[in-house]
N, C-alpha and C positions, 0 to 999 in steps of 0.2 A: 163748442171743440171737443169738450167734455164726454168720454163714453159714458153711456148711464148707465154700464154694471158699475163702475168705478163710482162709490156713492161715498162723497169724504163730507156729508153734510152732516153727518152724526158726531166728526172731529173738531169741522171747523165753517163756521155761515157761508152759508151760499155766495154771498157779496163775496168772501175772503176767498176762496175755490176762484170763481172769475175772475180777481183781481190777480191773482197768483198767474192766470193762464194769459191774461193780457201782458205782466209783466213778463211773462218766458215768449212770449211771442216779440215783443217789443227787442227782446236781446236775441234774438235770432233762432233761439233753440227750436229745435225740430218738434213738430206731433211729440213723439216716442220720447225727448227728453223731457220733454213737459208733463210727459204721464212718471215718469220715474221720479222727477220732480215733486210731481204732486205726492208719490207715493211717502217719498224721505222726507218731506215737510209732513205728511199727515201721522207719520211715526213720531219726529219729533215733537210736532204741536203735545199728541195725545203722551207723549214721556214726560214732559214739562209741569212740573208740577209749581203754581201761580201762590206766592207768599204776597199776599193783602196787604204785610206791613211795608211791602217793598217793589210797588206797582208805580208807588206814585201817582196814583189815580187813573193808571192804564188802563185799558178798559181790552176783554179776552181779544177782540177782532185787530187790536194796536200791538198788543203782542203775537198771536197769528202770524201777523203780517210782517214783523221785525224776525222772528225765526224762520217765517220764506224768504225775505229778504237775503239771509244770512246762507241758507241753503240753496240762492240762485245764485248767487254768487259763487258761490263753493264751486258750483258745476261749471261755471264760466271759468273758473280759477284752470278745473281739470282741464278741461277744453284745450285751455291758450296753454297748458303743460304738456298736454300731447301733442298739438301743432309745432309745439317748439322742438321739442322730443323730434320729432318725426324730419323738422326741416334739419336741425345741426346733425342726425343720421345720415341724412343723405347728403350732406357735404361733408363726412367724416371729424367731424368735430365731438363727439359724443362722447 
């Protein structure tokens, strides 16, 4: 599914990227939404500073997946909010 030009392997492990793609597909995200999610996740992962004293033994992959889940859920909430807004405005309830 991943476009070969979008190489996230320098930021996240390949297995994590594949996991993200599968998770997005399972939640019904389009290819474009998945690519957008990967970009947002890559930025969030790159910006995240791991504090070894606070990881409780979590691996980088576990932390990356946790960040990814938060980003995917955020995208899903945004989609739901947009649909709800369109539905309400079409019924004159906005």
